[in-house]
C-alpha positions in Angstrom: 253.2 -29.5 35.0 254.2 -31.8 37.9 255.0 -30.5 41.3 258.6 -31.2 42.5 259.6 -32.2 46.0 263.2 -32.4 47.2 264.1 -34.8 50.0 267.5 -34.3 51.8 268.5 -37.1 54.2 271.6 -39.1 54.8 269.7 -42.3 55.2 269.1 -43.7 51.7 266.3 -46.0 52.8 264.4 -43.0 54.3 264.9 -41.1 51.1 263.6 -43.9 48.9 260.6 -44.5 51.3 259.5 -40.9 51.2 260.0 -40.7 47.4 257.9 -43.8 46.9 255.1 -42.4 49.1 255.1 -39.0 47.2 255.8 -40.0 43.6 252.6 -39.8 41.5 251.1 -38.6 38.3 251.1 -35.1 39.7 254.3 -35.1 41.8 258.0 -35.8 41.1 260.1 -36.5 44.1 263.9 -36.2 44.1 266.3 -37.2 46.8 269.9 -36.6 47.7 272.0 -37.9 50.6 274.3 -34.9 51.0 274.0 -31.3 52.0 276.1 -30.1 49.0 274.0 -32.1 46.5 270.8 -30.9 48.1 271.7 -27.3 48.0 273.0 -27.5 44.4 269.8 -29.2 43.2 267.6 -26.8 45.2 269.2 -23.8 43.5 269.0 -25.3 40.0 265.3 -26.4 40.0 262.0 -25.1 41.3 260.6 -27.2 44.2 257.3 -26.7 45.8 258.5 -28.4 49.0 261.7 -29.5 50.7 261.7 -32.4 53.2 264.9 -32.6 55.1 266.5 -34.1 58.2 267.8 -31.4 60.6 270.5 -33.7 61.9 273.2 -34.2 59.2 276.7 -35.4 60.0 278.3 -33.8 57.0 277.2 -30.3 57.8 274.8 -28.3 60.0 271.2 -29.0 59.0 270.2 -25.6 60.5 272.8 -23.9 58.3 271.3 -25.6 55.2 267.8 -24.6 56.3 268.9 -21.0 56.7 270.6 -21.1 53.2 267.4 -22.5 51.7 265.3 -19.8 53.3 267.7 -17.0 52.1 267.7 -18.4 48.5 264.0 -19.0 47.7 260.7 -18.9 49.5 259.6 -22.5 49.7 257.9 -24.6 52.5 260.3 -26.8 54.4 259.2 -29.9 56.3 261.8 -30.9 58.9 261.8 -34.6 59.9 264.2 -36.1 62.4 264.0 -39.0 64.8 267.1 -37.8 66.7 266.4 -34.1 67.1 266.8 -32.8 70.7 265.2 -29.8 72.1 268.1 -27.5 71.2 267.9 -28.7 67.5 264.1 -28.0 67.5 264.7 -24.5 68.9 267.4 -23.8 66.3 265.2 -25.0 63.5 262.3 -22.8 64.7 264.7 -19.8 64.8 265.9 -20.7 61.2 262.4 -20.3 59.9 260.6 -23.6 60.4 256.9 -23.1 61.3 255.5 -25.2 64.0 252.1 -26.8 63.4 
C-alpha cells in the first residue's frame, strides 16, 4: 500500500512542486489550496504526513494545525517563507516539533 502525503498551501505552484518531488511508486501526494478542503480531506483519508504553510490568508494556520493534532496523530511539516518569530512560537505551541 502506498503512503499518502497531504500538502496544504495557498500557492498552487508550491503545491505542484512538492507533489512532483514526493510522488513515486511508494508515495501518493495530494494537495489542496484551502484550509477547509485540507481539513476535510485529512479527516476522510489516512495520511502518513501533512506538509502545510503556517501563513494562510483564508484562516489561521495555527488553528488548522491544532485541529489536525486533535483529530489524528500524524507528523506535520510546517513550511513558510513568510513566518515571523511570533508565527514560529505559535506553531511550536500548537505541537510542531523543532529539529
